[in-house]
C-alpha positions as a printed Julia matrix, in Angstrom:
304×3 Matrix{Float64}:
   6.94   40.14   58.23
  10.35   38.81   59.23
  10.05   35.99   62.13
  11.05   37.54   65.07
  13.96   35.23   67.05
  14.41   35.87   71.01
  18.08   36.34   71.79
  20.15   33.24   72.99
  19.67   34.47   76.5
  15.98   35.03   76.38
  15.78   31.27   74.8
  18.2    30.2    78.42
  15.71   32.14   80.52
  12.65   30.68   79.03
  14.12   26.75   78.94
  14.82   27.13   82.74
  11.26   28.8    83.27
  10.2    25.63   81.58
  12.29   23.17   83.6
  11.21   24.85   87.27
   7.93   24.5    85.97
   8.09   21.28   85.01
   8.98   20.56   88.59
   6.93   22.36   90.26
   3.85   20.46   88.85
   5.8    16.9    89.38
   6.24   18.22   93.1
   2.23   18.85   93.15
   1.72   15.38   91.17
   4.4    13.79   94.07
   2.65   14.75   96.86
  -1.12   13.73   95.61
   0.8    10.46   95.21
   2.36    9.99   98.76
  -0.94   11.63  100.3
   0.94   14.58  101.6
  -1.71   16.67   99.71
  -5.08   15.55   98.9
  -5.94   16.41   94.94
  -8.74   18.32   96.22
  -6.15   20.78   98.43
  -4.67   21.24   95.1
  -7.46   22.02   93.0
  -8.68   24.47   95.0
  -5.2    26.18   95.81
  -5.16   26.82   91.8
  -8.25   28.03   91.69
  -7.29   30.81   94.39
  -3.9    31.5    92.74
  -2.74   32.09   89.71
  -3.47   30.15   86.55
   0.42   29.66   85.81
   1.2    28.28   89.34
   2.02   24.52   89.63
  -1.31   23.99   90.44
  -3.32   26.24   88.07
  -0.48   24.68   85.35
  -1.45   21.31   85.95
  -3.77   19.01   83.47
  -6.6    18.1    85.17
  -5.64   14.33   83.49
  -2.61   14.71   85.53
  -4.37   15.39   88.51
  -6.4    12.71   88.43
  -3.97   10.03   87.7
  -2.12   11.32   90.91
  -4.52    9.92   92.91
  -3.15    6.83   94.22
  -5.56    3.57   92.81
  -6.8     5.42   89.86
  -5.43    4.46   86.52
  -5.36    6.15   82.6
  -8.2     4.43   81.92
 -10.2     5.31   84.52
  -9.09    8.54   84.68
 -10.57    8.87   80.87
 -13.55    7.28   82.18
 -14.11    9.99   84.69
 -12.99   13.17   82.96
 -15.66   12.19   79.88
 -18.39   11.63   83.1
 -17.61   14.97   84.52
 -17.36   16.97   80.76
 -13.81   17.92   80.87
 -11.7    18.28   77.91
  -8.42   15.7    77.82
  -6.46   18.98   77.22
  -7.61   21.21   79.85
  -5.6    22.51   82.93
  -7.2    23.01   86.43
  -6.21   26.51   86.68
  -8.29   27.3    83.18
 -11.55   25.26   83.88
 -14.53   27.78   83.99
 -17.0    28.51   86.81
 -19.12   25.24   86.16
 -16.64   22.74   85.52
 -14.66   23.99   88.75
 -17.78   23.43   90.43
 -18.21   19.79   89.02
 -14.44   18.72   89.35
 -14.63   19.83   93.1
 -17.83   18.15   94.16
 -16.12   14.86   92.77
 -13.2    15.32   94.48
 -14.74   16.36   98.11
 -16.94   13.18   97.59
 -14.34   10.86   96.98
 -12.23   12.36  100.07
 -14.95   11.61  102.05
 -15.4     8.52  100.58
 -12.58    7.4   101.03
 -11.14    8.37  104.76
 -10.65    4.95  106.49
 -12.94    3.77  109.34
 -11.77    2.46  112.39
 -12.5    -0.77  111.37
 -11.0    -4.54  111.79
 -10.42   -6.42  108.21
  -9.13   -9.8   108.69
  -7.67  -11.18  105.31
  -7.38  -14.97  104.89
  -7.4   -17.35  102.03
  -5.32  -20.67  100.76
  -1.58  -21.08  101.14
   0.49  -19.53   97.89
  -2.49  -17.25   97.12
  -0.44  -14.2    97.82
  -1.76  -12.77  100.83
   1.9   -11.22  102.44
   2.3   -10.15   98.76
  -0.88   -8.14   99.09
  -0.33   -6.99  103.08
   3.16   -5.94  101.81
   1.94   -4.01   99.21
  -0.73   -2.14  101.6
   2.04   -1.46  104.37
   4.09    0.25  101.74
   1.01    2.66   99.56
  -1.44    3.2   102.34
   0.13    4.47  105.23
  -2.97    5.33  106.95
  -3.53    1.51  107.5
  -2.39   -0.36  110.44
  -1.24   -4.01  109.73
  -1.21   -6.6   112.69
   1.82   -8.24  112.62
   1.5   -12.05  114.04
   3.07  -14.13  116.31
   4.46  -17.4   114.41
   7.41  -20.1   116.24
   8.34  -20.75  112.89
  11.56  -19.69  111.61
  12.07  -16.9   109.77
  12.07  -16.91  105.55
  14.5   -15.68  103.72
  13.9   -11.49  103.4
  11.57  -11.55  106.3
  12.32   -9.26  109.2
  11.25   -9.53  112.94
   8.52   -7.34  114.1
   7.89   -6.1   110.35
   6.8    -9.71  109.09
   6.02  -11.53  111.95
   7.23  -11.88  115.59
   8.97  -14.65  115.82
   9.06  -15.93  119.25
   9.76  -19.64  120.78
   7.06  -21.98  122.08
   7.77  -21.08  125.78
   7.15  -16.82  124.48
   4.08  -18.04  122.48
   2.77  -20.19  125.92
   2.99  -16.82  128.07
   1.63  -15.0   125.78
  -1.41  -17.17  125.76
  -1.35  -17.62  129.62
  -1.24  -13.51  129.93
  -4.22  -13.51  127.44
  -2.22  -11.42  124.56
  -3.6   -12.91  121.63
  -6.92  -12.22  120.02
  -6.89  -15.96  118.56
  -4.05  -18.56  117.91
  -3.92  -21.31  116.07
  -1.58  -24.56  114.79
  -1.17  -24.09  111.2
  -0.51  -27.19  108.79
   0.5   -29.62  111.78
   3.34  -27.43  112.16
   4.33  -24.45  113.47
   1.68  -21.9   115.68
   0.08  -18.64  114.71
  -1.36  -15.58  116.7
  -2.44  -12.06  116.91
  -1.27  -10.27  119.39
  -4.31   -7.86  120.78
  -2.43   -4.58  122.36
  -1.35   -3.24  119.28
  -4.64   -4.18  117.24
  -6.73   -2.92  120.09
  -4.34    0.41  120.65
  -5.2     1.22  116.62
  -8.44    0.92  116.73
  -8.51    3.01  119.81
  -6.92    5.69  117.41
  -9.47    5.27  114.92
  -7.12    3.4   112.62
  -8.17    0.49  110.41
  -6.37   -2.33  110.9
  -5.67   -5.61  108.54
  -5.16   -8.83  109.41
  -3.73  -11.33  107.33
  -4.55  -14.55  108.62
  -5.12  -18.12  107.84
  -8.55  -19.52  107.75
  -8.99  -20.63  111.5
  -7.62  -17.89  112.78
 -10.21  -15.95  110.39
 -12.86  -17.9   112.03
 -11.63  -17.12  116.05
 -11.74  -13.46  114.78
 -15.12  -13.61  114.16
 -16.08  -15.23  116.97
 -14.18  -12.48  118.96
 -15.08   -9.74  117.3
 -18.4   -10.1   115.24
 -17.78   -6.29  113.73
 -14.9    -7.37  111.41
 -15.22   -7.85  107.83
 -13.44  -10.81  106.59
 -12.06  -10.52  103.4
 -11.27  -13.96  101.17
  -8.59  -13.47   98.55
  -8.39  -16.25   95.85
  -6.07  -17.13   93.2
  -7.17  -16.45   89.62
  -7.22  -20.26   88.59
  -6.35  -23.17   90.68
  -3.47  -23.72   88.17
  -2.01  -20.77   89.2
  -2.18  -21.57   92.75
  -0.15  -24.12   92.29
   2.25  -22.36   89.78
   2.87  -19.89   92.81
   3.05  -22.36   95.38
   5.62  -24.3    93.38
   7.21  -21.56   92.35
   8.47  -19.86   95.7
  10.4   -22.82   96.31
  10.22  -22.96  100.15
   8.65  -26.63  100.78
   9.58  -30.2    99.69
   7.57  -32.01   96.62
   5.44  -33.73  100.09
   4.61  -30.52  101.58
   3.4   -28.89   99.08
   1.16  -31.68   98.29
  -0.13  -31.62  101.22
  -0.62  -27.36  101.83
  -2.62  -27.99   97.89
  -5.02  -30.41   99.31
  -5.66  -27.86  102.4
  -6.08  -25.17  100.27
  -8.79  -27.49   98.77
 -10.76  -27.03  102.1
 -10.15  -23.62  102.46
 -11.16  -22.56   99.1
 -14.12  -24.59  100.31
 -15.16  -22.21  103.17
 -14.98  -18.97  100.77
 -18.83  -18.28  101.29
 -18.29  -17.74  104.91
 -16.8   -14.67  104.21
 -18.2   -11.11  103.8
 -16.37  -10.51  100.73
 -14.24  -12.53   97.86
 -11.62  -10.61   95.94
  -9.52  -12.11   92.97
  -5.65  -11.68   93.23
  -4.99  -11.1    89.56
  -2.86   -8.01   90.28
  -1.33   -7.34   93.64
  -1.97   -3.93   93.13
  -5.68   -3.81   92.21
  -6.2    -6.55   95.09
  -4.95   -4.31   97.34
  -7.02   -1.11   96.07
 -10.15   -3.36   96.69
  -9.53   -4.19  100.61
  -8.69   -1.05  101.22
 -11.84    0.38   99.87
 -13.54   -2.21  101.9
 -12.35   -0.19  105.1
 -14.07    3.05  103.73
 -17.11    1.36  103.14
 -20.3     1.77  105.02
 -21.42   -1.48  106.91
 -24.45   -1.92  104.46
 -21.08   -2.9   102.05
 -20.5    -5.79  103.92
 -22.21   -8.11  100.99
 -20.58  -11.45   99.55
 -19.3   -10.13   96.24
């Protein structure tokens, strides 16, 4: 029997339809990745509509990979645990598999809801606290980042009100006098740093989780003022890596680098004071671990 070949006009229409379908699936994945839609909402939309809809034609693997914080390796393990084949599309799942996937997504969504909790991130100099905090700011919009006040000058690329509130000594003294600071301290025998309390209290009252990036002295003061806060210590992968990061950023001269490394040894010895420890091997992974501590029950505050 001769093979039937669609006329050129049909091939063009099919190509346009394929492009539209890919764009539709891409829009769904982007919505999940940006948290404007939940993966559970996508799955339920697929099961309530046509299997050929953007939601229905999306592979389960693609849906799970779109969820922030879940990489391809973990997705493969999850699908094996759920008993769902690599090739399965969301709209093509049977009743049993829909129930299994729906229950898993619902449980993860419930676990992932942020609590009204203050998480304090501290660690030695150059460990990457600022980099991890910036990643959380850019990828976890539900988290409120507390912005500290400091009397030091901005470093290249730092923005007032975003990275720090850069104030002079007179303004810092006023904030102390008016009791606007949760804590404050002089760091590295040079500049003063403090945590403005009004925006922090407002965020917690709104039910948001707050991340406070701070030095060791400040973390201890926060623990005294707010015992319910979760203290997280950020560790470098190795001591040599910490040295490399400090020297590599080039913001201090040799004498200052030596002094900060000596301070770092003292700071590292204090890690057992904290509720949890996170090793900064990879910024995205470290950020995910910190955010997960905002969703853990109180019983999850263990020294890891």
